[in-house]
C-alpha positions, 0 to 999 in steps of 0.5 A: 132204364126202360129205353122203349118208355122213355123214347118219346121224351128222348125224342123232344130232349135229344134233338140237339146239335149234330154233325155229319160232314167234313166241315162239321156243319151243325143242325139245329133243333127239329120238331116232330110233325110232318118233318123229313120230307126235303133233303134238308130235313132229312140231313137234319134228322140223320145228323141227330144220329151222329150228334147222339155219339157225343153223348149227354149229361144229366143229374144222374151222371156224365155220359159222354164218350170221352168222359170220366165215367164211360171212357174210364171204364174200359180204361181202368179195368184194363192193364193200361190205366188206373185212377188212384185215390190221391188224398181225398180226391177221386175216391168216388165211393171206391168206384175206381178202386173196384175197377182197378181190383175187378171187384165192381158191383151192379151199382158202379156209376161208370157201368151205369153210364156205359149203359146209358150212353149206348141206349140213349143213342139207340133210342134217338136212332129209333126215334128218328127211324120212326119219323122218317118212316112216317115222311112221304119218302118212297120206300126206295128213297128210305132204304140208304137212309134206314141202312145208314141209321141202323149201321149207327145203331149196331155200332152201339149195339157192338158196344153193348155186346162187348161190354154187357153181352146179354142185352135187350135188343130194342128196334121199335119206337112205338113198342112200350113193353118192357124189354127182356134180355137177349143172348150174347149170341143173339146180340152178336148175330144182330150187329152182323145182320144189321151191318151186312144188310146196310153195306149195299146202301152205304156210301163206298167213298171216303167220307169223314165222321159219316158211317160209310161201307169202310166204317161198316167193315171195320166194325165187322172186323172187330166183331170177327176179331173178338168173336172167340171171346164173345160167342166162343167161335173164332173167325180169324179169316172173316176179320181179315176179309173184312179188313181187306175191304177198307180202302182209301186210307193210309197211315199218317207219317206223323202219328200225332197228327191223328190227335191234333186239334185239327185232326179231321184232316188225318188220312187215317182216321176211319171213323170219329166223333167230331167236336167244335167248341165254337158251335156248342159241342160239349163233353170232350174234356178228357185231357183235363181229367188226367193232367195234375192241377198245375199243368197249365203252366207247362202249356201256357206261360200265362196259365192259359189253359182250362183246369185239370182234375189230376185222375187217370194215369198209366199203370206202372210198367206201361211207360217203361214198355216203350223204348226211348226211341219209340216215337209214340212214347211222347204220348204220355207225360213223365218227368219233370214239368216245366214252367214256361214262364220261369224255365224252372220245374213247376211247384206243386201246392205242397212245395214239392216239384211237379215230377211224374213218376211211372211208380205208384205207391198205393192205389188208395193213397197216391201222391199228387205227382205219381202216375205217367199222364195222358198226352196223346191229344194236343194240348195247348195254350188258349184251349177251352174246357170243351176241346176241339180235337175230334174223338178217334173211334177207328184208325187204319192202323187198327186195320193193319194190326187186325190183319196182323193179329189174325194171320199169327193166329192162323199160323202165318206170321210171315204174312203179318209182317207187311202190315206190322211193318207199317205200324212199327216203322212209323213209331221208329222202331225195328221189326223183331225177328219173331212175330208172335202173339206176345209181340202183337199184344205189346204192340197193341198196348204201345199203339193204342194207349189211352184209346179206350180199347185195351180191355177188349184187347185184354179179354182177347189175349187172355191176360185180363184174367191174370194178376196185375198191379193191385189186382189178383186173379179175375173170375171169367164171368167178369169178361162182361159187366153186370146190368146195372142195378137201377136198371134192373130195379126199373125193369123186372123183365131183365136178368142179371148177368151170371155171376153178379 
């Protein structure tokens, strides 16, 4: 994908609805020209950077962060989720089987979608920076605007650093030369510098869905937490330092308030992508990608719920990792699904009961009801295909868990206890006598199930490379994905990642 060359096209194509504040005000389309000289115009332009986080779709693939490609990629290569082939459904050229078995190739469509999602967002931000730079604003007035835009762009580059490692760094909207790879260390340094340079200009208050100082600190904490996996240099204390700068948030007493339809009121969400079906936002249909076709009868007595695709489910062993007393276990559907109209178990079209089982008999020929399903985000009667809950990117629970993990890695498990205690207590569980990395790893699995981050944890803990269900030992080079084959075809200046 020739990002620099197509950037002018993206400018005209992607100035769509955007969202920047708590009441989810959406901005209309804007035009190029002498635009960006008033507060309202600047808000509309900056709003375009946030709207890019919702992704897009085109004839090539769906590139939404919550969709069956971008979101599923991180999930299905982890020990958390899988998409088994069920009869003729969900084979899709074997891309999900390859993800499960860690045999993916550079032509896997999920990998292409993840690349395109991030680079299209980057291209849009580069275009916005270019447009604002042409405005009559003073350099002093431009500085905080550019800081915010570059911080959002750094979020995209953090994703690329995590997923692909050696990617091009593209920042100049007017540069039409085909880019070359930067090393993973160069991308790492770029993300760090962009965020640290931006922080002095960012808003220091708690502002929902905006890239504030708190969000920048959180992304830097992620960067330092995974520093050893990314570039071979551990930075545990730096991660702790960043976490301790995050202020103004608390855990919600009700864990599932973070995933309710109106979750923008949560005191825990640090960064989220806002959605509002009435305002025309699209791409937020993740719940329907997991539930069985007839699950709607367990949500509405009249079946007034969008069609479901019967796709992603938990791998065997995930559901049973939760104690029955763990409140977070309710974030998954297991067992008999009851028809609200009749009070009886829902029947599948083949005449068998819809009873979700943890066991999966086969990756290549699973039964319709096999696999525990995603139910973390609220599902309710009358919903539209495009859901209204906001998609959570960073929660305060992660800030607590990062500090706990780093203290354990630094040899001070007692210092980890106050942070873990908050998370474990809310779940209704008790703290163990011994806090070690094995416990941290399991707690991360249970706290963040189906939140699209398990692959990164697997890599950091080393479990990514070990055998698990339907997967043998994984080669080390697969810690990053290949650059998509179509991207290499388009840009001969790029080199494929080692091993592929």
